[in-house]
Biotite code that builds the C-alpha atoms (Angstrom):
import biotite.structure as struc

atoms = struc.array([
    struc.Atom([11.934, 6.583, 9.942], chain_id="A", res_id=1, res_name="UNK", atom_name="CA", element="C"),
    struc.Atom([9.529, 4.909, 12.384], chain_id="A", res_id=2, res_name="UNK", atom_name="CA", element="C"),
    struc.Atom([5.897, 4.741, 11.288], chain_id="A", res_id=3, res_name="UNK", atom_name="CA", element="C"),
    struc.Atom([3.554, 6.710, 13.532], chain_id="A", res_id=4, res_name="UNK", atom_name="CA", element="C"),
    struc.Atom([0.276, 5.002, 14.469], chain_id="A", res_id=5, res_name="UNK", atom_name="CA", element="C"),
    struc.Atom([-1.850, 6.618, 11.790], chain_id="A", res_id=6, res_name="UNK", atom_name="CA", element="C"),
    struc.Atom([-5.403, 7.373, 12.879], chain_id="A", res_id=7, res_name="UNK", atom_name="CA", element="C"),
    struc.Atom([-7.581, 8.594, 10.035], chain_id="A", res_id=8, res_name="UNK", atom_name="CA", element="C"),
    struc.Atom([-10.136, 11.222, 11.055], chain_id="A", res_id=9, res_name="UNK", atom_name="CA", element="C"),
    struc.Atom([-13.168, 12.493, 9.154], chain_id="A", res_id=10, res_name="UNK", atom_name="CA", element="C"),
    struc.Atom([-12.292, 15.320, 6.790], chain_id="A", res_id=11, res_name="UNK", atom_name="CA", element="C"),
    struc.Atom([-14.058, 18.605, 7.512], chain_id="A", res_id=12, res_name="UNK", atom_name="CA", element="C"),
    struc.Atom([-15.088, 21.502, 5.294], chain_id="A", res_id=13, res_name="UNK", atom_name="CA", element="C"),
    struc.Atom([-12.232, 23.506, 6.806], chain_id="A", res_id=14, res_name="UNK", atom_name="CA", element="C"),
    struc.Atom([-9.730, 20.934, 5.487], chain_id="A", res_id=15, res_name="UNK", atom_name="CA", element="C"),
    struc.Atom([-10.570, 21.505, 1.827], chain_id="A", res_id=16, res_name="UNK", atom_name="CA", element="C"),
    struc.Atom([-7.797, 23.991, 0.975], chain_id="A", res_id=17, res_name="UNK", atom_name="CA", element="C"),
    struc.Atom([-5.151, 21.779, 2.641], chain_id="A", res_id=18, res_name="UNK", atom_name="CA", element="C"),
    struc.Atom([-6.542, 18.682, 0.884], chain_id="A", res_id=19, res_name="UNK", atom_name="CA", element="C"),
    struc.Atom([-6.460, 20.424, -2.482], chain_id="A", res_id=20, res_name="UNK", atom_name="CA", element="C"),
    struc.Atom([-2.808, 21.381, -1.898], chain_id="A", res_id=21, res_name="UNK", atom_name="CA", element="C"),
    struc.Atom([-2.021, 17.778, -0.849], chain_id="A", res_id=22, res_name="UNK", atom_name="CA", element="C"),
    struc.Atom([-3.692, 16.418, -3.982], chain_id="A", res_id=23, res_name="UNK", atom_name="CA", element="C"),
    struc.Atom([-1.658, 18.693, -6.218], chain_id="A", res_id=24, res_name="UNK", atom_name="CA", element="C"),
    struc.Atom([1.636, 17.747, -4.480], chain_id="A", res_id=25, res_name="UNK", atom_name="CA", element="C"),
    struc.Atom([0.827, 14.072, -4.600], chain_id="A", res_id=26, res_name="UNK", atom_name="CA", element="C"),
    struc.Atom([-0.247, 13.965, -8.240], chain_id="A", res_id=27, res_name="UNK", atom_name="CA", element="C"),
    struc.Atom([2.623, 16.142, -9.504], chain_id="A", res_id=28, res_name="UNK", atom_name="CA", element="C"),
    struc.Atom([5.244, 13.951, -7.808], chain_id="A", res_id=29, res_name="UNK", atom_name="CA", element="C"),
    struc.Atom([3.828, 10.432, -7.694], chain_id="A", res_id=30, res_name="UNK", atom_name="CA", element="C"),
    struc.Atom([1.983, 10.314, -11.033], chain_id="A", res_id=31, res_name="UNK", atom_name="CA", element="C"),
    struc.Atom([4.872, 11.637, -13.122], chain_id="A", res_id=32, res_name="UNK", atom_name="CA", element="C"),
    struc.Atom([6.292, 8.176, -13.969], chain_id="A", res_id=33, res_name="UNK", atom_name="CA", element="C"),
    struc.Atom([2.884, 7.068, -15.265], chain_id="A", res_id=34, res_name="UNK", atom_name="CA", element="C"),
    struc.Atom([1.292, 10.108, -16.921], chain_id="A", res_id=35, res_name="UNK", atom_name="CA", element="C"),
    struc.Atom([2.483, 13.035, -19.065], chain_id="A", res_id=36, res_name="UNK", atom_name="CA", element="C"),
    struc.Atom([2.723, 16.618, -17.805], chain_id="A", res_id=37, res_name="UNK", atom_name="CA", element="C"),
    struc.Atom([-0.282, 17.510, -19.978], chain_id="A", res_id=38, res_name="UNK", atom_name="CA", element="C"),
    struc.Atom([-2.325, 14.720, -18.397], chain_id="A", res_id=39, res_name="UNK", atom_name="CA", element="C"),
    struc.Atom([-1.258, 15.705, -14.918], chain_id="A", res_id=40, res_name="UNK", atom_name="CA", element="C"),
    struc.Atom([-2.156, 19.351, -15.502], chain_id="A", res_id=41, res_name="UNK", atom_name="CA", element="C"),
    struc.Atom([-5.557, 18.456, -16.970], chain_id="A", res_id=42, res_name="UNK", atom_name="CA", element="C"),
    struc.Atom([-6.334, 15.972, -14.198], chain_id="A", res_id=43, res_name="UNK", atom_name="CA", element="C"),
    struc.Atom([-5.803, 18.253, -11.186], chain_id="A", res_id=44, res_name="UNK", atom_name="CA", element="C"),
    struc.Atom([-9.100, 19.791, -10.161], chain_id="A", res_id=45, res_name="UNK", atom_name="CA", element="C"),
    struc.Atom([-11.141, 17.571, -12.478], chain_id="A", res_id=46, res_name="UNK", atom_name="CA", element="C"),
    struc.Atom([-10.303, 13.886, -12.128], chain_id="A", res_id=47, res_name="UNK", atom_name="CA", element="C"),
    struc.Atom([-8.169, 14.571, -9.038], chain_id="A", res_id=48, res_name="UNK", atom_name="CA", element="C"),
    struc.Atom([-9.786, 17.001, -6.694], chain_id="A", res_id=49, res_name="UNK", atom_name="CA", element="C"),
    struc.Atom([-12.017, 17.338, -3.682], chain_id="A", res_id=50, res_name="UNK", atom_name="CA", element="C"),
    struc.Atom([-15.478, 15.795, -3.808], chain_id="A", res_id=51, res_name="UNK", atom_name="CA", element="C"),
    struc.Atom([-17.367, 17.723, -1.158], chain_id="A", res_id=52, res_name="UNK", atom_name="CA", element="C"),
    struc.Atom([-20.157, 15.153, -1.173], chain_id="A", res_id=53, res_name="UNK", atom_name="CA", element="C"),
    struc.Atom([-17.734, 12.655, 0.452], chain_id="A", res_id=54, res_name="UNK", atom_name="CA", element="C"),
    struc.Atom([-16.946, 15.147, 3.174], chain_id="A", res_id=55, res_name="UNK", atom_name="CA", element="C"),
    struc.Atom([-20.624, 15.881, 3.718], chain_id="A", res_id=56, res_name="UNK", atom_name="CA", element="C"),
    struc.Atom([-21.365, 12.119, 3.858], chain_id="A", res_id=57, res_name="UNK", atom_name="CA", element="C"),
    struc.Atom([-18.578, 11.697, 6.483], chain_id="A", res_id=58, res_name="UNK", atom_name="CA", element="C"),
    struc.Atom([-16.869, 9.085, 4.347], chain_id="A", res_id=59, res_name="UNK", atom_name="CA", element="C"),
    struc.Atom([-13.680, 10.988, 3.552], chain_id="A", res_id=60, res_name="UNK", atom_name="CA", element="C"),
    struc.Atom([-10.645, 10.771, 5.851], chain_id="A", res_id=61, res_name="UNK", atom_name="CA", element="C"),
    struc.Atom([-7.475, 12.682, 6.529], chain_id="A", res_id=62, res_name="UNK", atom_name="CA", element="C"),
    struc.Atom([-4.270, 11.481, 8.205], chain_id="A", res_id=63, res_name="UNK", atom_name="CA", element="C"),
    struc.Atom([-2.174, 14.209, 9.771], chain_id="A", res_id=64, res_name="UNK", atom_name="CA", element="C"),
    struc.Atom([1.366, 14.636, 11.003], chain_id="A", res_id=65, res_name="UNK", atom_name="CA", element="C"),
    struc.Atom([2.233, 17.742, 12.921], chain_id="A", res_id=66, res_name="UNK", atom_name="CA", element="C"),
    struc.Atom([-1.179, 19.215, 12.206], chain_id="A", res_id=67, res_name="UNK", atom_name="CA", element="C"),
    struc.Atom([-0.804, 18.979, 8.422], chain_id="A", res_id=68, res_name="UNK", atom_name="CA", element="C"),
    struc.Atom([-2.494, 16.404, 6.177], chain_id="A", res_id=69, res_name="UNK", atom_name="CA", element="C"),
    struc.Atom([-0.118, 13.758, 4.817], chain_id="A", res_id=70, res_name="UNK", atom_name="CA", element="C"),
    struc.Atom([-2.800, 11.587, 3.275], chain_id="A", res_id=71, res_name="UNK", atom_name="CA", element="C"),
    struc.Atom([-6.483, 11.549, 2.406], chain_id="A", res_id=72, res_name="UNK", atom_name="CA", element="C"),
    struc.Atom([-8.959, 9.172, 0.884], chain_id="A", res_id=73, res_name="UNK", atom_name="CA", element="C"),
    struc.Atom([-12.406, 7.778, 1.329], chain_id="A", res_id=74, res_name="UNK", atom_name="CA", element="C"),
    struc.Atom([-15.281, 5.672, 0.197], chain_id="A", res_id=75, res_name="UNK", atom_name="CA", element="C"),
    struc.Atom([-18.724, 6.352, -1.125], chain_id="A", res_id=76, res_name="UNK", atom_name="CA", element="C"),
    struc.Atom([-22.205, 4.947, -1.205], chain_id="A", res_id=77, res_name="UNK", atom_name="CA", element="C"),
    struc.Atom([-22.912, 7.145, -4.219], chain_id="A", res_id=78, res_name="UNK", atom_name="CA", element="C"),
    struc.Atom([-22.817, 6.389, -7.943], chain_id="A", res_id=79, res_name="UNK", atom_name="CA", element="C"),
    struc.Atom([-19.672, 8.323, -9.007], chain_id="A", res_id=80, res_name="UNK", atom_name="CA", element="C"),
    struc.Atom([-16.541, 6.189, -9.385], chain_id="A", res_id=81, res_name="UNK", atom_name="CA", element="C"),
    struc.Atom([-14.029, 9.013, -9.587], chain_id="A", res_id=82, res_name="UNK", atom_name="CA", element="C"),
    struc.Atom([-13.555, 12.719, -10.120], chain_id="A", res_id=83, res_name="UNK", atom_name="CA", element="C"),
    struc.Atom([-13.964, 15.895, -8.162], chain_id="A", res_id=84, res_name="UNK", atom_name="CA", element="C"),
    struc.Atom([-17.254, 17.717, -7.766], chain_id="A", res_id=85, res_name="UNK", atom_name="CA", element="C"),
    struc.Atom([-16.180, 20.415, -10.222], chain_id="A", res_id=86, res_name="UNK", atom_name="CA", element="C"),
    struc.Atom([-18.687, 19.514, -12.924], chain_id="A", res_id=87, res_name="UNK", atom_name="CA", element="C"),
    struc.Atom([-21.374, 17.760, -10.852], chain_id="A", res_id=88, res_name="UNK", atom_name="CA", element="C"),
    struc.Atom([-24.709, 19.479, -10.546], chain_id="A", res_id=89, res_name="UNK", atom_name="CA", element="C"),
    struc.Atom([-26.771, 18.319, -7.593], chain_id="A", res_id=90, res_name="UNK", atom_name="CA", element="C"),
    struc.Atom([-26.276, 15.345, -5.278], chain_id="A", res_id=91, res_name="UNK", atom_name="CA", element="C"),
    struc.Atom([-24.698, 12.183, -6.532], chain_id="A", res_id=92, res_name="UNK", atom_name="CA", element="C"),
    struc.Atom([-27.349, 9.408, -6.316], chain_id="A", res_id=93, res_name="UNK", atom_name="CA", element="C"),
    struc.Atom([-27.042, 6.690, -3.671], chain_id="A", res_id=94, res_name="UNK", atom_name="CA", element="C"),
    struc.Atom([-26.400, 3.048, -4.600], chain_id="A", res_id=95, res_name="UNK", atom_name="CA", element="C"),
    struc.Atom([-28.066, 0.038, -2.965], chain_id="A", res_id=96, res_name="UNK", atom_name="CA", element="C"),
    struc.Atom([-25.604, -1.981, -0.847], chain_id="A", res_id=97, res_name="UNK", atom_name="CA", element="C"),
    struc.Atom([-27.586, -5.179, -1.517], chain_id="A", res_id=98, res_name="UNK", atom_name="CA", element="C"),
    struc.Atom([-27.035, -4.983, -5.286], chain_id="A", res_id=99, res_name="UNK", atom_name="CA", element="C"),
    struc.Atom([-24.206, -2.522, -5.945], chain_id="A", res_id=100, res_name="UNK", atom_name="CA", element="C"),
    struc.Atom([-20.671, -2.103, -4.704], chain_id="A", res_id=101, res_name="UNK", atom_name="CA", element="C"),
    struc.Atom([-19.343, 0.692, -2.485], chain_id="A", res_id=102, res_name="UNK", atom_name="CA", element="C"),
    struc.Atom([-16.756, 2.925, -4.131], chain_id="A", res_id=103, res_name="UNK", atom_name="CA", element="C"),
    struc.Atom([-13.271, 3.617, -2.813], chain_id="A", res_id=104, res_name="UNK", atom_name="CA", element="C"),
    struc.Atom([-12.372, 7.166, -3.865], chain_id="A", res_id=105, res_name="UNK", atom_name="CA", element="C"),
    struc.Atom([-9.775, 9.886, -4.058], chain_id="A", res_id=106, res_name="UNK", atom_name="CA", element="C"),
    struc.Atom([-6.687, 8.527, -2.260], chain_id="A", res_id=107, res_name="UNK", atom_name="CA", element="C"),
    struc.Atom([-3.625, 10.798, -2.145], chain_id="A", res_id=108, res_name="UNK", atom_name="CA", element="C"),
    struc.Atom([-0.473, 10.676, -0.077], chain_id="A", res_id=109, res_name="UNK", atom_name="CA", element="C"),
    struc.Atom([2.121, 13.384, 0.365], chain_id="A", res_id=110, res_name="UNK", atom_name="CA", element="C"),
    struc.Atom([5.282, 12.340, -1.557], chain_id="A", res_id=111, res_name="UNK", atom_name="CA", element="C"),
    struc.Atom([7.347, 12.579, 1.654], chain_id="A", res_id=112, res_name="UNK", atom_name="CA", element="C"),
    struc.Atom([5.122, 10.024, 3.377], chain_id="A", res_id=113, res_name="UNK", atom_name="CA", element="C"),
    struc.Atom([4.813, 7.330, 0.694], chain_id="A", res_id=114, res_name="UNK", atom_name="CA", element="C"),
    struc.Atom([5.231, 3.729, 1.851], chain_id="A", res_id=115, res_name="UNK", atom_name="CA", element="C"),
    struc.Atom([4.837, 4.731, 5.486], chain_id="A", res_id=116, res_name="UNK", atom_name="CA", element="C"),
    struc.Atom([1.403, 3.121, 5.977], chain_id="A", res_id=117, res_name="UNK", atom_name="CA", element="C"),
    struc.Atom([-0.658, 6.270, 5.427], chain_id="A", res_id=118, res_name="UNK", atom_name="CA", element="C"),
    struc.Atom([-2.686, 4.912, 2.488], chain_id="A", res_id=119, res_name="UNK", atom_name="CA", element="C"),
    struc.Atom([-3.054, 1.508, 4.139], chain_id="A", res_id=120, res_name="UNK", atom_name="CA", element="C"),
    struc.Atom([-4.427, 3.061, 7.330], chain_id="A", res_id=121, res_name="UNK", atom_name="CA", element="C"),
    struc.Atom([-6.984, 5.027, 5.357], chain_id="A", res_id=122, res_name="UNK", atom_name="CA", element="C"),
    struc.Atom([-7.985, 2.040, 3.231], chain_id="A", res_id=123, res_name="UNK", atom_name="CA", element="C"),
    struc.Atom([-8.407, -0.193, 6.310], chain_id="A", res_id=124, res_name="UNK", atom_name="CA", element="C"),
    struc.Atom([-10.652, 2.456, 7.861], chain_id="A", res_id=125, res_name="UNK", atom_name="CA", element="C"),
    struc.Atom([-12.681, 2.701, 4.649], chain_id="A", res_id=126, res_name="UNK", atom_name="CA", element="C"),
    struc.Atom([-13.208, -1.054, 4.484], chain_id="A", res_id=127, res_name="UNK", atom_name="CA", element="C"),
    struc.Atom([-14.397, -1.103, 8.095], chain_id="A", res_id=128, res_name="UNK", atom_name="CA", element="C"),
    struc.Atom([-16.910, 1.657, 7.343], chain_id="A", res_id=129, res_name="UNK", atom_name="CA", element="C"),
    struc.Atom([-18.005, -0.066, 4.109], chain_id="A", res_id=130, res_name="UNK", atom_name="CA", element="C"),
    struc.Atom([-18.826, -3.278, 5.985], chain_id="A", res_id=131, res_name="UNK", atom_name="CA", element="C"),
    struc.Atom([-20.652, -1.309, 8.695], chain_id="A", res_id=132, res_name="UNK", atom_name="CA", element="C"),
    struc.Atom([-22.779, 0.307, 5.949], chain_id="A", res_id=133, res_name="UNK", atom_name="CA", element="C"),
    struc.Atom([-23.886, -3.141, 4.721], chain_id="A", res_id=134, res_name="UNK", atom_name="CA", element="C"),
    struc.Atom([-21.849, -3.394, 1.532], chain_id="A", res_id=135, res_name="UNK", atom_name="CA", element="C"),
    struc.Atom([-20.271, -6.686, 0.493], chain_id="A", res_id=136, res_name="UNK", atom_name="CA", element="C"),
    struc.Atom([-18.488, -5.569, -2.672], chain_id="A", res_id=137, res_name="UNK", atom_name="CA", element="C"),
    struc.Atom([-16.173, -2.666, -3.417], chain_id="A", res_id=138, res_name="UNK", atom_name="CA", element="C"),
    struc.Atom([-15.089, -1.093, -6.701], chain_id="A", res_id=139, res_name="UNK", atom_name="CA", element="C"),
    struc.Atom([-12.208, 1.305, -7.328], chain_id="A", res_id=140, res_name="UNK", atom_name="CA", element="C"),
    struc.Atom([-11.254, 3.223, -10.428], chain_id="A", res_id=141, res_name="UNK", atom_name="CA", element="C"),
    struc.Atom([-7.539, 3.115, -9.546], chain_id="A", res_id=142, res_name="UNK", atom_name="CA", element="C"),
    struc.Atom([-4.813, 5.274, -10.993], chain_id="A", res_id=143, res_name="UNK", atom_name="CA", element="C"),
    struc.Atom([-1.718, 3.453, -12.243], chain_id="A", res_id=144, res_name="UNK", atom_name="CA", element="C"),
    struc.Atom([0.387, 4.521, -9.237], chain_id="A", res_id=145, res_name="UNK", atom_name="CA", element="C"),
    struc.Atom([-2.377, 3.435, -6.846], chain_id="A", res_id=146, res_name="UNK", atom_name="CA", element="C"),
    struc.Atom([-2.880, -0.029, -8.317], chain_id="A", res_id=147, res_name="UNK", atom_name="CA", element="C"),
    struc.Atom([-0.211, -1.698, -6.126], chain_id="A", res_id=148, res_name="UNK", atom_name="CA", element="C"),
    struc.Atom([-1.756, -0.456, -2.862], chain_id="A", res_id=149, res_name="UNK", atom_name="CA", element="C"),
    struc.Atom([-5.182, -1.804, -3.770], chain_id="A", res_id=150, res_name="UNK", atom_name="CA", element="C"),
    struc.Atom([-3.749, -5.095, -5.021], chain_id="A", res_id=151, res_name="UNK", atom_name="CA", element="C"),
    struc.Atom([-1.965, -5.525, -1.675], chain_id="A", res_id=152, res_name="UNK", atom_name="CA", element="C"),
    struc.Atom([-5.433, -5.421, -0.044], chain_id="A", res_id=153, res_name="UNK", atom_name="CA", element="C"),
    struc.Atom([-6.791, -8.126, -2.359], chain_id="A", res_id=154, res_name="UNK", atom_name="CA", element="C"),
    struc.Atom([-8.440, -5.982, -5.022], chain_id="A", res_id=155, res_name="UNK", atom_name="CA", element="C"),
    struc.Atom([-8.400, -7.562, -8.486], chain_id="A", res_id=156, res_name="UNK", atom_name="CA", element="C"),
    struc.Atom([-7.957, -5.655, -11.736], chain_id="A", res_id=157, res_name="UNK", atom_name="CA", element="C"),
    struc.Atom([-10.995, -6.334, -13.922], chain_id="A", res_id=158, res_name="UNK", atom_name="CA", element="C"),
    struc.Atom([-10.655, -3.702, -16.654], chain_id="A", res_id=159, res_name="UNK", atom_name="CA", element="C"),
    struc.Atom([-8.091, -1.223, -17.949], chain_id="A", res_id=160, res_name="UNK", atom_name="CA", element="C"),
    struc.Atom([-9.736, 1.818, -19.398], chain_id="A", res_id=161, res_name="UNK", atom_name="CA", element="C"),
    struc.Atom([-9.433, 5.585, -19.931], chain_id="A", res_id=162, res_name="UNK", atom_name="CA", element="C"),
    struc.Atom([-11.121, 8.493, -18.180], chain_id="A", res_id=163, res_name="UNK", atom_name="CA", element="C"),
    struc.Atom([-11.877, 11.548, -20.316], chain_id="A", res_id=164, res_name="UNK", atom_name="CA", element="C"),
    struc.Atom([-10.491, 14.928, -19.343], chain_id="A", res_id=165, res_name="UNK", atom_name="CA", element="C"),
    struc.Atom([-10.658, 18.516, -20.630], chain_id="A", res_id=166, res_name="UNK", atom_name="CA", element="C"),
    struc.Atom([-8.890, 19.200, -23.923], chain_id="A", res_id=167, res_name="UNK", atom_name="CA", element="C"),
    struc.Atom([-9.687, 15.738, -25.300], chain_id="A", res_id=168, res_name="UNK", atom_name="CA", element="C"),
    struc.Atom([-7.030, 14.108, -23.113], chain_id="A", res_id=169, res_name="UNK", atom_name="CA", element="C"),
    struc.Atom([-7.550, 10.771, -21.382], chain_id="A", res_id=170, res_name="UNK", atom_name="CA", element="C"),
    struc.Atom([-6.065, 9.157, -18.306], chain_id="A", res_id=171, res_name="UNK", atom_name="CA", element="C"),
    struc.Atom([-5.361, 5.414, -18.066], chain_id="A", res_id=172, res_name="UNK", atom_name="CA", element="C"),
    struc.Atom([-7.014, 3.861, -15.012], chain_id="A", res_id=173, res_name="UNK", atom_name="CA", element="C"),
    struc.Atom([-7.741, 0.357, -13.717], chain_id="A", res_id=174, res_name="UNK", atom_name="CA", element="C"),
    struc.Atom([-11.157, -0.759, -12.519], chain_id="A", res_id=175, res_name="UNK", atom_name="CA", element="C"),
    struc.Atom([-10.551, -3.019, -9.526], chain_id="A", res_id=176, res_name="UNK", atom_name="CA", element="C"),
    struc.Atom([-13.020, -4.969, -7.436], chain_id="A", res_id=177, res_name="UNK", atom_name="CA", element="C"),
    struc.Atom([-13.143, -6.907, -4.176], chain_id="A", res_id=178, res_name="UNK", atom_name="CA", element="C"),
    struc.Atom([-15.679, -8.983, -2.265], chain_id="A", res_id=179, res_name="UNK", atom_name="CA", element="C"),
    struc.Atom([-15.786, -8.152, 1.451], chain_id="A", res_id=180, res_name="UNK", atom_name="CA", element="C"),
    struc.Atom([-18.048, -10.865, 2.790], chain_id="A", res_id=181, res_name="UNK", atom_name="CA", element="C"),
    struc.Atom([-16.421, -11.506, 6.142], chain_id="A", res_id=182, res_name="UNK", atom_name="CA", element="C"),
    struc.Atom([-15.311, -7.991, 6.901], chain_id="A", res_id=183, res_name="UNK", atom_name="CA", element="C"),
    struc.Atom([-12.298, -5.883, 6.008], chain_id="A", res_id=184, res_name="UNK", atom_name="CA", element="C"),
    struc.Atom([-8.891, -7.367, 5.424], chain_id="A", res_id=185, res_name="UNK", atom_name="CA", element="C"),
    struc.Atom([-6.186, -6.094, 7.766], chain_id="A", res_id=186, res_name="UNK", atom_name="CA", element="C"),
    struc.Atom([-3.504, -3.825, 6.288], chain_id="A", res_id=187, res_name="UNK", atom_name="CA", element="C"),
    struc.Atom([-0.640, -5.871, 4.815], chain_id="A", res_id=188, res_name="UNK", atom_name="CA", element="C"),
])
């Protein structure tokens, strides 16, 4: 199948229901080789879910095909590294681009569109916006299935850790970092 020229657009409040459905499809299919069913069930809506602050900040993007989202993801100038806004009370505090890294957040691709450049298009757009916002470093709390995408963009794994979830469960993740001094790297 020929890759369409993906053009990420800003996610809107009206996209939330479709994004939530995309997240569920993506996690249930693509995370299965890495996490248990219990972990997947506990993660949807908590660790993996919509963060409305990203949409409000205009730093969350959607890629569509035929009017339906096939991928989403974004970046943040706020303190949270991961998770939906389910348990957050109030606004997430801003970070200083001179001293702290931007955060890449909440990437999900429809299982039918994996390895078609959707995630790469969104990540390239995020890096462009991150540089425009004055950041020089980026941090990601990557899932195990997402690690390869970020590594292909030059992100380095710096720590393997666990994120807590409801029911005392945890989810293995990888903290990855990248310096973006000269601007974003082109999609591989």
